[in-house]
LUMMAR-47656 format. One line per 4 residues: number of its first residue (from 1); their letters; for each residue x, y, z of C-alpha. Coordinates in Angstrom, 2 decimals, padded with zeros to 5 digits, always signed. Example, Ala and Ser with C-alpha at 12.3 -4.5 7.8 and 13.67 -1.06 7.14 Angstrom:
BEGIN
1 = as = +012.30,-004.50,+007.80  +013.67,-001.06,+007.14
END
This chain:
BEGIN
1 = xxxx = +011.77,+006.14,+006.82  +009.47,+009.19,+007.35  +010.08,+012.52,+005.82  +009.55,+015.68,+007.75
5 = xxxx = +006.69,+017.97,+006.71  +007.57,+019.70,+003.46  +007.82,+023.17,+004.71  +010.52,+025.53,+003.67
9 = xxxx = +013.39,+023.81,+005.36  +016.67,+024.42,+003.33  +019.73,+022.28,+003.10  +022.94,+023.11,+004.79
13 = xxxx = +024.95,+025.37,+002.62  +022.05,+026.75,+000.76  +023.34,+029.94,-000.98  +021.14,+032.93,-001.67
17 = xxxx = +020.10,+033.40,-005.36  +022.99,+035.04,-007.27  +025.55,+033.94,-004.67  +028.34,+031.50,-005.07
21 = xxxx = +030.56,+029.33,-003.09  +034.20,+028.15,-003.64  +033.51,+024.84,-001.95  +030.31,+022.70,-001.95
25 = xxxx = +028.28,+022.52,+001.11  +028.53,+019.43,+003.37  +025.11,+018.24,+002.16  +026.18,+018.58,-001.43
29 = xxxx = +029.24,+016.53,-000.80  +027.32,+013.68,+000.68  +024.71,+013.83,-002.08  +027.28,+013.78,-004.75
33 = xxxx = +029.03,+010.79,-003.22  +025.75,+008.83,-003.19  +025.06,+009.77,-006.86  +028.50,+008.55,-007.86
37 = xxxx = +027.92,+005.27,-006.20  +024.59,+004.55,-007.78  +025.51,+005.83,-011.33  +026.71,+002.39,-012.60
41 = xxxx = +023.47,+000.71,-011.45  +020.99,+003.48,-012.32  +018.59,+000.94,-013.97  +018.32,-001.16,-010.81
45 = xxxx = +017.83,+002.00,-008.73  +015.16,+003.22,-011.11  +013.23,-000.08,-011.01  +013.32,-000.39,-007.29
49 = xxxx = +012.22,+003.25,-006.90  +009.10,+002.78,-008.98  +008.41,-000.69,-007.25  +008.40,+001.18,-003.87
53 = xxxx = +006.16,+003.98,-005.14  +003.55,+001.73,-006.62  +003.48,-001.06,-003.95  +003.32,+001.66,-001.11
57 = xxxx = +000.92,+003.78,-002.90  -000.90,+001.86,-005.65  -003.30,+004.78,-006.28  -000.36,+006.67,-007.78
61 = xxxx = +000.08,+004.05,-010.60  -002.75,+005.52,-012.58  -001.01,+008.84,-013.00  +001.71,+007.25,-015.02
65 = xxxx = +001.63,+005.75,-018.57  +000.47,+002.20,-019.04  +003.83,+001.23,-020.51  +006.54,+002.40,-018.16
69 = xxxx = +009.23,+002.00,-020.74  +008.07,+005.37,-022.05  +008.34,+006.93,-018.69  +011.58,+005.31,-017.90
73 = xxxx = +013.71,+007.23,-015.29  +012.31,+010.71,-015.96  +010.93,+011.34,-012.51  +013.82,+009.85,-010.67
77 = xxxx = +016.44,+011.47,-012.95  +014.80,+014.92,-012.29  +014.93,+014.42,-008.61  +018.61,+013.25,-008.66
81 = xxxx = +019.69,+016.06,-010.97  +018.01,+018.55,-008.80  +019.66,+017.13,-005.68  +023.07,+017.21,-007.41
85 = xxxx = +022.68,+021.00,-007.99  +021.36,+021.73,-004.54  +024.10,+024.39,-004.01  +022.89,+026.43,-007.15
89 = xxxx = +019.56,+027.74,-006.38  +019.85,+030.43,-009.06  +019.60,+027.62,-011.57  +017.82,+025.11,-009.44
93 = xxxx = +014.86,+027.06,-008.26  +013.46,+028.05,-011.73  +013.91,+024.44,-012.90  +011.98,+023.12,-009.93
97 = xxxx = +009.21,+025.70,-010.45  +008.83,+024.55,-013.93  +008.56,+020.96,-012.79  +006.09,+021.85,-010.09
101 = xxxx = +003.72,+023.63,-012.47  +004.21,+021.05,-015.07  +003.38,+018.22,-012.87  -000.11,+019.65,-012.36
105 = xxxx = -001.09,+018.11,-015.71  -000.51,+014.62,-014.25  -002.85,+015.26,-011.37  +000.00,+015.63,-008.83
109 = xxxx = -001.02,+016.90,-005.42  +000.98,+018.16,-002.53  +000.26,+014.80,-000.73  +001.97,+012.85,-003.35
113 = xxxx = +005.42,+014.23,-002.61  +006.06,+012.39,+000.73  +005.36,+009.13,-001.07  +007.94,+009.94,-003.73
117 = xxxx = +010.50,+011.03,-001.17  +010.02,+007.80,+000.88  +010.60,+005.72,-002.25  +013.74,+007.93,-003.20
121 = xxxx = +015.25,+007.33,+000.30  +014.44,+003.68,+000.13  +015.98,+003.14,-003.24  +019.18,+004.96,-002.20
125 = xxxx = +019.39,+003.16,+001.03  +019.12,-000.21,-000.78  +021.73,+000.49,-003.53  +024.14,+003.16,-002.09
129 = xxxx = +025.65,+000.56,+000.29  +029.15,+002.23,+000.67  +027.99,+005.90,+001.05  +024.71,+005.60,+002.75
133 = xxxx = +024.33,+006.27,+006.49  +022.73,+008.56,+008.97  +024.56,+011.66,+007.76  +023.86,+010.87,+004.10
137 = xxxx = +020.19,+010.17,+004.80  +019.82,+013.44,+006.75  +021.41,+015.30,+003.80  +019.03,+013.82,+001.30
141 = xxxx = +015.95,+014.43,+003.59  +017.00,+018.07,+003.82  +017.58,+018.34,+000.13  +014.30,+016.56,-000.92
145 = xxxx = +012.36,+018.67,+001.64  +013.67,+021.82,-000.06  +013.18,+020.48,-003.50  +009.58,+019.35,-003.03
149 = xxxx = +008.56,+022.40,-001.27  +009.68,+024.73,-004.18  +007.75,+022.45,-006.48  +004.57,+022.55,-004.18
153 = xxxx = +004.59,+026.20,-003.73  +004.98,+026.80,-007.49  +002.05,+024.48,-008.23  -000.18,+026.31,-005.66
157 = xxxx = +000.73,+029.68,-007.15  +000.06,+028.35,-010.68  -003.35,+026.95,-009.74  -004.61,+030.34,-008.90
161 = xxxx = -003.92,+031.74,-012.43  -004.06,+028.84,-014.90  -005.70,+025.49,-015.34  -003.66,+022.27,-014.98
165 = xxxx = -004.06,+021.62,-018.79  -006.03,+022.87,-021.74  -008.09,+020.90,-024.23  -007.28,+021.75,-027.88
169 = xxxx = -009.21,+020.65,-030.94  -007.31,+019.96,-034.15  -008.56,+022.36,-036.76  -006.00,+021.55,-039.54
173 = xxxx = -003.55,+018.83,-040.33  -001.10,+019.66,-043.17  +001.18,+016.81,-044.15  +004.22,+018.70,-045.62
177 = xxxx = +006.32,+015.53,-046.14  +005.71,+011.84,-045.46  +007.04,+012.35,-041.91  +006.28,+015.94,-041.11
181 = xxxx = +003.00,+017.48,-040.27  +001.93,+020.95,-039.32  -000.97,+020.88,-036.81  -003.07,+023.78,-035.94
185 = xxxx = -005.21,+023.54,-032.76  -007.82,+025.69,-031.01  -007.59,+025.66,-027.18  -010.75,+025.53,-025.12
189 = xxxx = -009.82,+028.69,-023.34  -007.19,+031.53,-023.68  -003.63,+030.08,-023.83  -001.07,+032.78,-022.96
193 = xxxx = +002.45,+032.08,-024.18  +005.54,+033.88,-025.76  +007.02,+033.39,-029.17  +009.93,+030.92,-028.94
197 = xxxx = +008.35,+028.92,-026.05  +007.20,+025.29,-026.04  +004.50,+023.20,-024.47  +003.87,+019.53,-023.53
201 = xxxx = +001.23,+017.74,-025.58  -000.81,+014.55,-024.88  -002.78,+012.61,-027.46  -005.94,+010.47,-027.01
205 = xxxx = -004.09,+007.47,-028.39  -001.48,+007.40,-025.69  -002.99,+008.73,-022.42  -000.51,+010.10,-019.80
209 = xxxx = +002.32,+010.12,-022.38  +003.43,+013.80,-022.86  +006.02,+015.18,-025.41  +007.34,+018.66,-025.88
213 = xxxx = +006.67,+020.72,-028.99  +007.61,+024.41,-029.81  +005.00,+026.78,-030.86  +005.43,+027.55,-034.60
217 = xxxx = +004.04,+031.13,-034.57  +003.85,+034.08,-032.38  +000.56,+034.53,-030.41  -002.32,+035.04,-032.86
221 = xxxx = -005.35,+037.18,-032.63  -007.59,+034.20,-033.29  -006.04,+032.14,-030.40  -005.03,+029.27,-032.69
225 = xxxx = -001.71,+027.35,-031.95  +000.44,+025.57,-034.49  +003.12,+022.86,-034.17  +005.64,+021.18,-036.52
229 = xxxx = +005.84,+017.48,-035.74  +008.26,+014.94,-037.31  +007.43,+011.26,-036.89  +010.39,+009.55,-035.40
233 = xxxx = +011.14,+005.75,-035.13  +009.32,+004.36,-032.03  +007.90,+007.87,-031.34  +004.43,+007.14,-030.02
237 = xxxx = +003.24,+010.74,-029.81  +004.88,+011.99,-032.87  +003.63,+009.06,-035.04  +000.17,+009.52,-033.73
241 = xxxx = +000.16,+013.27,-034.44  +001.55,+012.82,-037.89  -000.17,+009.66,-039.04  -003.45,+009.56,-037.15
245 = xxxx = -004.46,+012.99,-035.93  -007.21,+014.77,-037.96  -009.50,+017.87,-037.64  -011.93,+017.29,-034.75
249 = xxxx = -009.50,+015.28,-032.62  -008.90,+016.71,-029.19  -005.47,+016.95,-027.52  -004.32,+018.08,-024.18
253 = xxxx = -001.78,+020.95,-023.62  +000.40,+021.42,-020.57  +001.56,+024.92,-019.54  +003.97,+027.03,-021.76
257 = xxxx = +007.65,+026.87,-020.86  +011.00,+027.99,-022.18  +013.00,+031.08,-022.30  +014.24,+031.23,-025.85
261 = xxxx = +012.33,+034.40,-026.31  +013.09,+037.96,-027.74  +014.34,+040.66,-025.42  +012.53,+043.67,-026.72
265 = xxxx = +014.38,+045.95,-024.52  +017.39,+045.79,-026.78  +017.95,+046.17,-030.51  +020.81,+043.75,-030.73
269 = xxxx = +020.85,+041.74,-033.97  +019.42,+038.27,-033.78  +021.35,+035.09,-035.18  +018.93,+032.14,-035.44
273 = xxxx = +019.86,+028.48,-036.10  +017.13,+026.06,-036.77  +017.67,+022.39,-037.69  +014.76,+020.15,-038.86
277 = xxxx = +011.51,+020.97,-037.05  +013.55,+023.35,-034.92  +012.68,+026.03,-037.43  +009.24,+026.18,-035.85
281 = xxxx = +010.21,+028.43,-032.89  +012.56,+030.42,-035.16  +009.66,+031.28,-037.31  +007.65,+032.30,-034.25
285 = xxxx = +010.62,+034.64,-033.14  +010.64,+036.34,-036.62  +006.90,+036.89,-036.35  +007.34,+038.36,-032.89
289 = xxxx = +010.03,+040.89,-034.15  +007.82,+041.91,-037.05  +004.79,+042.42,-034.85  +006.77,+044.71,-032.57
293 = xxxx = +007.59,+046.85,-035.51  +011.35,+046.40,-034.91  +014.00,+046.66,-037.67  +016.84,+044.89,-035.96
297 = xxxx = +018.80,+042.58,-038.33  +017.62,+038.95,-038.03  +019.94,+036.37,-039.66  +018.46,+032.86,-039.98
301 = xxxx = +020.33,+029.70,-040.89  +018.09,+026.71,-041.64  +019.60,+023.21,-041.76  +018.19,+020.17,-043.45
305 = xxxx = +019.48,+016.81,-044.89  +018.00,+017.58,-048.34  +015.98,+020.27,-050.09  +012.79,+018.18,-049.52
309 = xxxx = +013.29,+018.46,-045.78  +012.96,+022.16,-045.98  +009.23,+021.68,-045.59  +008.58,+025.37,-044.55
313 = xxxx = +011.10,+027.04,-046.82  +008.42,+028.92,-048.85  +007.03,+030.50,-045.62  +010.49,+031.64,-044.47
317 = xxxx = +011.29,+033.00,-047.95  +007.96,+034.86,-047.98  +008.77,+036.40,-044.59  +012.22,+037.40,-046.06
321 = xxxx = +010.51,+039.18,-048.94  +008.28,+041.05,-046.66  +010.98,+042.22,-044.20  +014.19,+043.70,-045.50
325 = xxxx = +015.87,+043.20,-042.06  +015.45,+039.43,-042.35  +017.95,+037.04,-044.03  +017.30,+033.35,-044.54
329 = xxxx = +020.05,+030.91,-045.52  +019.33,+027.25,-046.07  +022.12,+024.77,-045.23  +021.67,+021.47,-047.05
333 = xxxx = +023.54,+018.25,-046.36  +024.18,+015.30,-044.07  +025.94,+015.99,-040.73  +023.72,+018.97,-039.87
337 = xxxx = +025.12,+019.20,-036.34  +028.47,+020.29,-037.83  +027.51,+021.90,-041.11  +025.12,+024.38,-039.76
341 = xxxx = +027.55,+025.97,-037.14  +030.30,+025.84,-039.88  +028.09,+027.82,-042.20  +027.47,+030.40,-039.55
345 = xxxx = +031.16,+030.77,-039.00  +031.72,+031.69,-042.62  +029.58,+034.82,-042.29  +029.47,+037.45,-039.50
349 = xxxx = +030.92,+039.00,-037.33  +028.37,+038.10,-034.74  +029.85,+039.49,-031.51  +027.02,+042.01,-031.20
353 = xxxx = +024.23,+039.57,-031.83  +021.99,+037.58,-029.62  +021.84,+033.85,-030.73  +018.98,+031.45,-030.69
357 = xxxx = +019.39,+027.75,-031.37  +016.64,+025.14,-031.96  +016.93,+021.61,-033.24  +018.27,+018.15,-032.42
361 = xxxx = +020.31,+017.89,-029.24  +023.59,+017.19,-031.13  +023.01,+020.31,-033.24  +022.36,+022.38,-030.10
365 = xxxx = +025.58,+021.24,-028.50  +027.71,+021.82,-031.53  +026.03,+025.11,-032.21  +026.60,+026.37,-028.74
369 = xxxx = +030.32,+025.44,-028.81  +030.81,+027.05,-032.32  +029.04,+030.24,-031.37  +031.23,+030.68,-028.33
373 = xxxx = +034.30,+030.19,-030.47  +033.31,+032.92,-032.86  +032.80,+035.43,-030.03  +029.21,+035.27,-028.86
377 = xxxx = +029.21,+035.23,-025.05  +027.51,+032.29,-023.49  +024.88,+034.48,-021.70  +023.68,+035.76,-025.05
381 = xxxx = +023.10,+032.22,-026.51  +019.55,+031.05,-025.97  +018.21,+027.63,-026.31  +015.89,+025.18,-024.44
385 = xxxx = +017.56,+021.84,-023.85  +014.38,+020.02,-022.83  +014.26,+018.07,-019.55  +017.83,+018.94,-018.68
389 = xxxx = +018.84,+021.07,-015.90  +022.26,+022.63,-016.86  +021.69,+024.90,-019.81  +018.04,+025.51,-019.41
393 = xx = +017.80,+029.28,-019.07  +014.16,+029.49,-018.00
END
């Protein structure tokens, strides 16, 4: 089951960026039928997919974590999600470009993509018994060819201007609560990023296991980077960072990503919702506005289960004292996903504000819905739902 060379072939019905279509393309229809069939047996498809990858190309195994339960279905899920949205290149292309550049840190090369494609088609052929056939296979070949080429091209472009990863030495480890630490690291070479973005991080204790963390400050003159990390149950990376990391330890950083950044071409007010360690990028946004000398109103709502969980409250209140355009309102109590948006609704109006949301997934979902209900257009609500396609703005 050979794939054609991954050159810029595009699937039938490929719509120019910014365009739209009333009906899905023929390829999209076939792809979605296959996805619907395999959805109830996703675990079996995932296991078979990786078995094909590793038996056919054992040299690839070392690129993955030792314990595959951590990796789970991330790679396959990303490919299937991309294929499902093959008719929406305006959303799909930026997503794939992020994946392509991000995969460089694993050691992914252009030559690895055909192996993954063969395994993908093999797994679909094995389990999509009702919908698989020559037409479906051809649709998936065209889709994967287009998907992989976007990722390959993005990686090649990124290789010219940035390393695949950065080494970063821990220079301070501040345990704010028994489960929350603020880590500051020094990259081994300049690390360009924007306030509000995030990166992926690997520790020496769990090689090839990467997790996302937001930058907790705007870019600094000394080049240092800070992260707020909460140890979560069964969280390998988070527990290592909170309980084991010490000054002198060396971590690895992937490239920066995310679009929850300030638009400095406008003077719109900013409404920021931060829950838990989601206050880290909110703090970075505040610093960014201050450094640009702007005086736009910035309204911040910070949610936590208890006052003790407001581990960075003093820093935020200090920023509020220094900047008259900044207002910080703590929201304390269980059920943060509902309470924080409710508290926002009691103030306002917010129709002329840009909104920024960072925190647990449930809080982001409820926050987006609540902000739309009180009149903020969806295109002015910014957040990064990590590792999801729909809703990721950049």
